[in-house]
N, C-alpha and C positions, 0 to 999 in steps of 0.2 A: 506024349505030344504036348508041347508047351502051348499054353493058352495066352495070346497077346492081351495085355492089359492096357488101358488107356485112361488118362486123367480127364475127368469131365469138369470143365471150368464153367462155373455159373457166371452169368453176366456180370455181376459185381466183382468177382475175383478176376475175371478176364480184363475188366476195365482198369483194375489196379495194376496189373502187370503191364498193360499197354502204356498206362500213364508213367509207370516207373522207368520204362525204356526210353520214352520220348523226353521226359523231364526228369533226368536223374536228380536226386536230393543234393542240395547245395548247403555249404556250411553257412550257418547263420551268425552274423556278427552284430551284437548289440552295441549301439552307439549312445554315448552320453547325450543328454538333451542339447548341450551347447554344441556338440559335434554335428548333430543333425542340421542345425541352422547355420553354423559357422564352420564348414569343413576346412580341414587343414590343407593349404594349397600345396601343390607338388613343388618339388625342389626347382624344377625348370620354370615354374610360373613367375611372372614378373610381379614383384611386390607393389601393392597399391599404397600410396602415402596415406597415413591415418588423418582423419578429419576430426577436429575438436569442435564440439557443438557447445554453444554457450546460450543459456536461456535467461534472458533478463526481462524484468518486469518493466512495463511501460512507465516512464518517469518524466516529470516536467519540473523545470526550474523556475523559480520566482525571478521576475525582472521587470524593467521598465518604470519603476517608481523611485523618484529622486528624494534624497533626504531634504527635509524642510517642507515637504508635501503636507498640506493641511488635511487633518482627519475629516472626511465628508460626514454630513449629518445622516443619521439613520433612525428609524423607528421600526423595531422588530419584535415579534412575539416570542416568548419563551414557552415552548411546548409543556414543560414540566409543571409550570404554575399558571400559565395563561396570561402572565403579565407582559405588558409591552414596555420594552426598554428603549431609551433614546441616548444619543451621545451626550445630551445635556446632563444626564444623571451622573456623569463622571467628571464634571467641570471642576469640582473641588479637589481632585487628586493631582499630585505632581507628575504622574506618569500613567499611561494607559497601554496595555497590551491587548491587541485585537488579534485572534487567532482564527483562521479559516481552517476548519477541520470537517470531518464527517464520521460516519459509523463504519463504513466498510473498507476504506483504503488501508492496505497493509502498512503503508508508511506512518499513518496516523496510529494504528493499533500498536505499532512498535514503540510509541512514545507516550501513549495515553497516561499511564500510571505515573510516569515521570513528569508529565505536564501537571498533573494534579499535585505532586510533590513540590514542584517549583512554585505553583500558585499558592499553596498553603504556606510556603516559607516567605514569599515576598508580599503577599496581600497585607499582612499585619504591619509591614514596613512602609506601607503607603501606596503600593501599586494596585491599580484597578485592572481587572481582567475580564475579558468577554469573549466567548467563543461563538462562531457563526458557521452554520452549514448552509451552503448555497447550491448544493447538488440537486439535479432534476429528480423528482420522485417518479417521473414518467419512465425514465430509463433505469433508475436505482431506487425502487420503492423501499429498500431496506435503510435508506437515509431519510425516510419521511418523519414527520413530527412525532408520531406515536412511538417510533422506535428511538428517536432522540430523547424523549422523556425517559424511556427505559434506560438508555445508556447513562444519562445524567444521574439517575437514581442509583444504578448499579455501581458506578464508579464514584459516587458521592462528590460530584463536581462542586467546588466551592465558588464557582463563577456561573453566570447565566449562560446557557447554551441556546442560541437564538436561531430562528429558521428564516432564511432569506428566500422566500418562495418565488418572488419575481426575479431574483438574481441581480437586481439593480444595485444592491449594496456591493456585491462582489465587483461589479463593473466599475462603481464609483471609486473603489479602493485600488483597482487594478489587480485584484487577486486572480491568480491562474491555476494554483495548485493546492493540495491539501497534504501535509500541513503548510500553512504560510503564516509567518509572524510579522506583525506590524507593531513596533514599540514607539509610542508617541511621548513627547515631552510637553509639559505645561508650563508656561512661563507667565505668571500673573494672569491678567485677563486675556492674553493673547490665545488664539485657538491652539489646539494640539498640533504640534510639529513632529513630523516623522524623524525619529532619532536613530532607529535601527530597523533594517529590513533584511533579514538573513535567516540562517539555519539555526535549529536548536542546538546541534553539535554534529560531529562527524559520523555518528552511528547511522547505519542503515539496516533494514531487515536482513540483508544477506552478507554484510561485510565483517561480522564478528567483532566490531568495535564496540565496547561497552558504552551504554547510554550514560552521559554525565550532564548534559545540559550546559556545557561549558560556554559556548558562544553566546547564547541568550542570557545566561546568568551574568556574564561579564558586562553585557550591555546594560542590563537591569541595574547592576551595582553602580555603573557609571551614571546613568540618568538619575538615579535616587540621590546620588552624592554630588550632583551638579557638574560632573566632569564632561569632557568632550566625547562625542561618539566615537565608537571603535573605528580605526582607520581601515581595518580590513573586515569586510562583511561578506561572507560566503552566501551565496544563494540558498534558499531553502529548496529541498528536493522532495518531490512526492508525486501523488496521482494528480492528473489533471482534474480541474473542476468539471463536473458532468453538466454541460449546458443543456437546456431544453432543446429538443429536435428542431433544427432550423436556426438555432441561435449559437451554433458553434463558433468559437473565437478563432 
């Protein structure tokens, strides 16, 4: 007499069998990371035109100051030494270069070492040079006087680097960006007259054009040799001066 046998399924084994019948195993396909986020469209899908994104740094161009403009008087402190400098101290020089710069602006950082080279080359030839920072330390504390002193010492500036805390000097010059270059000519006892108001050269932080200081150097050569001002003066391009809150230009 045959004895019937039966299989006893414990709960866990029974659950696995039921699960396998209801949810049969599927083939697993591993996708590359880029395929997960950018799946390949089907052949019937309509192609979407590609969109090119360009990221550009905010930039401001110098403008609004005519040649012949008289250099305005100023008295500003030099954070590195504590000395107060005025326009009168440069009266004996045949030419004066006033540069509005700052610490943080990428356009200024791009040129800093070459600005120092240019100054070291032309100052022995009779050019007076002064740099001014007019940026608000309320919005940009990294441009404050203590950091200006560190910058001047680190880069060994051969010219005074002055702090225009009130921003009145920038307004008097009509400066709007950093860097911005004002080259003045001195004719005897007459006040300094604006000879050149333009760019350092064609180089920018992102255009891969080598820095050579060509435009400003040409203007300095002309002013020191008594020639006429360059007929073509491209505007300087840089960051806007950071005005105090409520004083935006």
